[in-house]
C-alpha positions in Angstrom: 2.6 -17.9 -3.6 2.4 -17.8 0.2 5.1 -20.4 0.5 7.4 -18.0 -1.4 6.5 -15.0 0.6 9.7 -13.5 2.2 10.5 -10.4 4.2 12.7 -9.1 1.3 9.7 -9.3 -1.0 7.6 -7.3 1.5 10.4 -4.7 1.8 10.2 -4.2 -1.9 6.5 -3.5 -1.8 6.9 -0.7 0.7 7.0 2.9 -0.5 9.7 4.0 1.9 11.8 3.1 5.0 9.1 4.5 7.3 6.5 2.2 5.9 8.8 -0.8 6.5 9.5 0.2 10.1 5.8 0.9 10.9 4.7 -2.4 9.3 7.3 -4.4 11.2 6.4 -2.6 14.4 2.7 -3.5 14.0 3.7 -7.2 13.5 6.2 -7.2 16.4 3.7 -5.6 18.8 1.0 -8.1 17.9 -1.5 -5.4 16.7 -3.4 -8.1 14.7 -6.1 -9.7 16.9 -7.2 -11.6 13.8 -4.9 -13.3 11.3 -6.3 -15.6 8.7 -5.5 -17.3 5.4 -7.7 -19.0 2.9 -7.4 -22.8 2.6 -6.3 -22.5 -1.1 -3.4 -20.3 -0.1 -4.4 -17.3 -2.3 -5.5 -14.9 0.4 -4.2 -13.4 3.7 -6.6 -11.3 5.7 -7.0 -10.0 9.2 -7.8 -7.1 11.4 -5.3 -4.6 12.8 -5.9 -2.4 15.9 -6.0 1.3 14.8 -6.6 4.6 16.5 -10.4 4.3 16.2 -12.8 2.0 18.0 -13.0 -0.4 15.0 -10.0 -2.3 13.7 -8.8 -1.9 10.2 -9.7 -4.8 7.9 -6.9 -5.7 5.5 -6.2 -8.4 3.0 -3.7 -9.3 0.3 -5.1 -11.4 -2.5 -2.6 -13.5 -4.4 -5.2 -15.1 -6.8 -3.0 -13.7 -9.6 0.4 -14.2 -7.9 2.2 -11.8 -10.2 -0.1 -8.9 -9.3 -1.4 -9.2 -5.7 -4.5 -7.1 -4.8 -4.2 -5.0 -1.6 -7.2 -3.9 0.4 -7.4 -2.0 3.7 -10.2 0.0 5.3 -7.8 2.6 6.7 -7.7 6.1 5.2 -4.0 6.1 4.2 -3.1 7.2 0.7 0.0 5.0 0.8 -0.5 1.7 -0.8 0.3 -0.8 0.4 -0.2 0.9 3.8 1.5 0.0 7.0 -1.4 -2.3 8.0 -1.0 -4.4 4.8 2.8 -4.5 5.3 2.2 -5.5 9.0 -0.1 -8.4 7.8 2.6 -9.6 5.4 5.4 -9.3 8.0 3.3 -11.2 10.5 3.1 -14.0 8.0 6.8 -13.9 7.2 7.7 -14.0 10.9 5.8 -17.3 11.4 2.8 -16.0 13.3 -0.2 -18.4 13.3 -2.8 -17.7 10.7 -6.1 -19.5 11.1 -7.5 -21.3 8.0 -10.8 -19.6 7.1 -13.1 -19.4 4.1 -12.8 -16.4 1.8 -14.9 -13.6 3.2 -18.0 -12.8 1.1 -17.0 -9.2 0.3 -13.7 -10.4 -1.2 -15.4 -13.3 -3.0 -17.8 -10.7 -4.5 -14.9 -8.5 -5.6 -13.2 -11.4 -7.2 -16.4 -12.2 -9.1 -16.7 -8.6 -10.3 -13.0 -8.6 -11.5 -13.6 -11.9 -13.4 -16.7 -10.4 -15.1 -14.8 -7.3 -16.1 -12.0 -9.5 -17.5 -14.5 -11.6 -19.4 -16.2 -8.5 -20.9 -12.8 -7.1 -21.9 -11.9 -10.4 -23.6 -15.3 -10.5 -25.4 -14.9 -6.9 -26.6 -11.3 -7.6 -27.7 -12.4 -10.7 -29.7 -15.4 -8.8 -31.3 -13.2 -5.9 -32.4 -10.1 -7.9 -33.1 -7.9 -5.7 -31.1 -7.7 -4.7 -27.4 -10.1 -2.0 -26.4 -8.7 1.1 -24.7 -9.8 1.7 -21.2 -11.6 5.0 -20.6 -9.7 7.4 -18.5 -11.5 9.0 -15.5 -10.5 12.6 -16.4 -11.8 14.0 -13.1 -9.8 11.5 -11.0 -6.7 12.0 -13.2 -6.9 15.8 -12.8 -7.1 15.4 -9.0 -4.2 13.1 -8.9 -2.1 15.4 -11.1 -3.0 18.4 -8.9 -2.0 16.4 -5.8 1.3 15.4 -7.4 2.1 19.0 -8.4 1.4 20.1 -4.9 3.6 17.4 -3.5 6.5 18.3 -5.9 6.1 22.0 -4.9 6.3 21.0 -1.2 9.4 18.8 -1.9 11.0 21.7 -3.8 10.5 24.1 -0.9 11.9 21.5 1.5 15.1 21.1 -0.6 15.5 24.8 -1.2 15.2 25.5 2.5 17.9 23.0 3.3 20.2 24.3 0.6 19.6 27.9 1.7 20.3 27.3 5.4 23.1 24.8 4.8 23.4 21.3 6.2 25.6 22.6 9.0 22.6 24.3 10.5 20.5 21.1 10.8 19.6 20.4 14.5 17.2 18.0 16.2 14.2 20.3 15.7 15.0 20.6 12.0 15.3 16.8 11.7 11.9 16.3 13.3 10.4 18.9 11.0 12.0 17.2 8.0 10.7 13.8 9.1 7.2 15.2 9.4 7.3 16.8 6.0 8.7 13.5 4.5 5.7 11.7 5.9 3.4 14.2 4.2 5.0 13.5 0.8 3.4 10.1 1.0 0.0 11.8 0.5 0.8 13.2 -3.0 1.0 10.1 -5.2 4.8 10.5 -5.8 6.2 7.3 -4.4 9.4 7.4 -6.5 10.3 10.9 -5.4 9.4 10.2 -1.8 11.6 7.0 -1.8 14.5 9.0 -3.1 13.9 11.7 -0.5 13.7 9.2 2.3 17.2 7.9 1.5 
């Protein structure tokens, strides 16, 4: 998979144009003091300088090439976050990635995922049909509430623009809109945010 990794592919993973720009900036500014890849070519991982004292640890796991697993220790709700995109852009731009063994925490997560998959297959075989995954109703309720809040914020934003008219947009308004656009990324509405960013 890593040999097929292109900048266009990474662009498609991003939630919006801001994420693309921020990810490319991290790669261009060499914000990754540690860049590694596994010897089997299924994992990219590294560390990215952040605002805190500790760097963010990020990885992209291509064990299942059609559905990569993204992991980052940053608090961003955007996924993949700018650090993950920066890691991928660094690879695409030809930066040197040291060959390293798979970190233990990622190996453990892979094992857990394999065990879950085995249990699911066993249950499917025993019942004769796929078992339905239980929904975490509390998490779903929180996500829906956040989406509704984000949609309400977007509606207010559009209504304000329509009410004042596009002719009244100045630099201050553009800065305010850009800030509000960033905030939309926190509400689990990537499709709406992508449309709004264009």
